[in-house]
C-alpha positions, 0 to 999 in steps of 0.5 A, spaced: 285 889 337 278 889 334 278 884 328 275 890 323 281 895 326 285 889 325 283 888 318 283 895 315 290 895 319 293 889 315 289 891 308 291 898 308 298 894 309 296 890 304 295 895 298 301 899 299 304 892 297 299 891 292 299 899 289 307 898 288 307 891 284 302 894 280 304 900 278 310 902 281 314 899 274 311 903 270 316 908 272 322 905 275 322 899 270 319 902 263 326 901 259 326 893 262 321 887 258 315 887 261 317 879 263 321 883 269 316 887 271 312 882 272 317 878 276 318 883 280 311 884 281 309 878 283 315 878 288 312 884 291 304 881 291 307 875 295 307 880 300 301 883 299 296 876 300 301 874 306 298 880 308 291 881 305 289 874 307 289 874 313 285 881 313 280 878 310 279 872 315 281 876 320 275 881 318 269 876 316 269 874 323 266 882 325 263 883 317 259 880 310 263 878 306 259 884 302 262 889 308 270 887 306 270 887 300 266 895 299 271 897 305 277 894 301 275 898 295 275 904 299 282 902 302 285 901 295 283 907 292 285 911 298 292 908 298 292 909 290 291 917 291 296 918 296 301 912 291 298 917 285 300 923 288 307 922 291 309 917 286 307 920 280 306 927 281 298 926 279 293 932 280 287 929 281 281 932 277 274 934 279 271 928 276 276 924 280 274 926 286 267 926 286 268 919 284 271 917 290 265 921 293 260 915 290 265 910 293 264 914 300 257 913 300 257 906 297 260 904 303 256 908 308 250 905 305 254 898 305 254 899 313 248 901 314 242 896 318 239 892 314 232 894 316 
């Protein structure tokens, strides 16, 4: 598989774990002390790092560090939007959609030729 595609797949999976680690406790552990939520989140985040580190190492063979970061941010937002819709039932507002479009534009500018 191409390094960029491999990196994207691993980053998507990594971000699923990251998003659950960062936000799922708000719904599922809200009655527990924050330390319980932190420990559970750290346990989930371990799997995020087990995917994210190789994703960045593989991606760096074909992309610059700036391109990797921008790609990571758009993946993070895409995963978060899906998570917020499905897990929390959130409804995106127009300004959220506009912000996401601006970030997509940043991705496009990052991958343009350097001329």
